[in-house]
C-alpha positions as CSV (number, residue, x, y, z in Angstrom):
1,M,78.4,-14.3,-6.3
2,E,75.3,-12.2,-5.9
3,R,75.9,-8.6,-4.6
4,R,74.6,-7.7,-1.2
5,V,73.1,-4.3,-1.3
6,A,72.2,-1.4,1.2
7,V,69.0,0.6,0.8
8,L,68.5,2.0,-2.6
9,V,66.8,5.4,-3.1
10,R,65.0,6.0,-6.3
11,R,64.1,9.2,-8.0
12,V,62.0,9.7,-11.1
13,D,63.5,12.6,-13.3
14,A,61.2,15.3,-14.1
15,E,62.2,15.5,-17.7
16,P,60.6,14.1,-19.7
17,A,57.5,13.9,-17.5
18,P,56.1,10.4,-16.9
19,R,53.1,9.5,-19.1
20,V,50.7,6.6,-19.2
21,E,48.5,5.5,-22.1
22,V,46.2,2.8,-22.7
23,D,46.5,1.7,-26.3
24,D,44.6,-1.1,-27.7
25,G,44.3,-2.5,-24.2
26,D,48.1,-2.1,-23.4
27,V,49.3,0.0,-20.7
28,V,52.3,2.0,-22.2
29,L,54.5,3.7,-19.5
30,A,57.1,6.1,-20.7
31,H,59.4,7.3,-17.9
32,R,63.0,7.4,-16.7
33,E,64.1,6.2,-13.3
34,T,67.4,6.9,-11.5
35,F,68.6,4.7,-8.7
36,V,71.2,6.0,-6.2
37,A,73.2,3.8,-3.8
38,N,72.9,5.2,-0.4
39,R,76.2,4.4,1.2
40,G,75.0,5.8,4.5
41,A,72.1,3.4,4.7
42,A,72.4,0.6,7.1
43,A,73.8,-2.5,5.4
44,T,71.9,-5.8,5.3
45,N,72.9,-9.4,4.7
46,R,70.0,-9.9,2.4
47,T,70.3,-10.0,-1.3
48,L,68.1,-7.8,-3.7
49,A,66.6,-11.1,-5.0
50,E,65.6,-12.2,-1.5
51,F,64.1,-8.8,-0.9
52,E,62.1,-8.9,-4.1
53,N,61.0,-12.6,-3.3
54,E,59.7,-11.4,0.1
55,I,57.7,-8.6,-1.5
56,Q,56.2,-10.9,-4.2
57,A,55.2,-13.5,-1.4
58,T,53.6,-10.8,0.6
59,H,51.6,-9.6,-2.5
60,A,50.5,-13.2,-3.2
61,A,49.3,-13.8,0.3
62,R,47.6,-10.5,1.0
63,T,46.4,-8.9,-2.3
64,G,44.4,-10.0,-5.3
65,L,42.3,-8.5,-8.1
66,N,40.9,-5.3,-6.4
67,A,41.3,-7.0,-3.1
68,G,43.6,-7.0,-0.1
69,W,46.4,-4.6,0.9
70,D,49.9,-5.0,2.1
71,R,52.5,-2.3,3.1
72,W,54.6,-2.8,-0.2
73,L,51.7,-1.4,-2.3
74,D,52.5,1.9,-0.7
75,A,56.1,1.7,-1.9
76,H,55.4,2.9,-5.3
77,L,55.8,5.2,-8.2
78,G,53.0,7.6,-8.6
79,L,51.7,8.2,-12.1
80,E,48.9,10.6,-13.1
81,V,46.7,9.2,-15.9
82,P,44.3,12.2,-16.8
83,D,43.4,11.0,-20.3
84,T,42.7,7.4,-19.3
85,P,39.9,6.1,-17.1
86,L,41.1,4.1,-14.1
87,D,38.6,1.5,-15.2
88,A,40.7,0.9,-18.4
89,V,43.9,0.4,-16.2
90,G,42.0,-1.9,-13.9
91,A,40.7,-4.1,-16.7
92,K,44.2,-4.5,-18.1
93,L,45.6,-5.4,-14.6
94,D,42.8,-7.9,-14.3
95,A,43.4,-9.5,-17.7
96,N,47.1,-9.9,-16.7
97,D,46.4,-11.3,-13.1
98,R,48.3,-8.4,-11.6
99,P,47.2,-7.5,-7.9
100,Y,45.8,-4.1,-7.2
101,K,43.5,-2.2,-5.0
102,A,41.2,0.6,-6.2
103,H,40.0,3.5,-4.0
104,L,38.0,6.7,-4.5
105,D,39.5,10.0,-3.1
106,D,36.1,10.9,-2.0
107,A,32.9,8.7,-1.3
108,R,30.8,11.0,-3.6
109,G,33.3,11.5,-6.4
110,S,34.9,9.7,-9.4
111,A,38.6,10.7,-8.6
112,G,40.8,8.0,-7.2
113,S,43.8,5.7,-7.6
114,L,44.7,2.2,-8.1
115,W,47.6,0.9,-6.1
116,S,49.2,-1.9,-8.0
117,S,52.1,-4.4,-7.5
118,G,53.3,-3.4,-11.0
119,A,53.0,-4.7,-14.4
120,V,55.5,-7.3,-13.9
121,A,56.8,-9.1,-10.7
122,S,59.1,-6.6,-9.1
123,S,59.6,-4.8,-5.9
124,V,58.4,-1.3,-7.2
125,G,54.6,-0.8,-7.1
126,V,52.8,1.7,-9.2
127,E,49.8,4.1,-8.1
128,F,47.7,5.1,-11.0
129,K,46.0,8.4,-10.1
130,G,43.0,9.6,-12.2
131,S,39.2,9.2,-12.5
132,F,36.8,6.3,-12.7
133,D,34.2,6.3,-15.5
134,F,32.4,3.3,-13.8
135,G,32.6,1.2,-17.0
136,F,34.6,-1.6,-15.2
137,F,34.3,-0.7,-11.6
138,A,31.0,-0.1,-9.8
139,A,31.1,3.0,-7.4
140,A,29.1,0.9,-4.8
141,N,32.0,-1.4,-4.6
142,L,34.6,1.1,-4.1
143,T,35.7,2.8,-0.8
144,T,37.9,5.7,0.2
145,L,41.5,4.8,1.4
146,D,42.0,4.3,5.1
147,Y,45.6,4.0,5.8
148,C,44.8,2.6,9.4
149,A,42.6,-0.2,8.3
150,A,44.2,-3.7,7.6
151,D,42.5,-3.9,4.3
152,S,42.7,-0.1,3.4
153,D,38.9,0.1,3.1
154,G,37.5,3.3,4.4
155,R,34.1,4.9,3.7
156,A,31.8,3.3,1.1
157,A,30.8,5.1,-1.9
158,T,27.5,6.9,-1.7
159,S,26.7,6.9,-5.5
160,Q,25.3,3.8,-7.1
161,T,26.7,4.6,-10.5
162,G,28.2,1.8,-12.5
163,R,27.4,-1.8,-13.5
164,V,25.8,-4.1,-11.0
165,G,28.3,-7.0,-10.3
166,A,31.3,-5.0,-11.5
167,R,34.6,-5.0,-9.4
């Protein structure tokens, strides 16, 4: 019999600090996560598997490779990747057909984030925070994040840096 669950609260322990590296094209994530059952949360008749299936179905219907947006992308772990261009992470997500959306922090800069459904099918997304080098993404194809827009697209980039025809 599958266990019914209440809402779970997740916390990433500060020690050791999470780190992300792209090594030979593989995204390597080293972190520790602690899940805490919240007995005070409202109970549900849905199973964890049903919850995860709903999230994956929503991702499949509303997102793609640097396309679309859904509410579940914003339920994520946040990871800074200061030594790895976001372009390398995006290329890896593309190669593995994992939905994500890239956004600039500012329409004139290179700092930004990739919001992804995660490296494997799960209910926990990952936001990769860092900078674009515009080797994979074209700045002209990126926008800032607009939480009020259904597709999350805000202001278009004003720079024309990057490859023509890139994502």
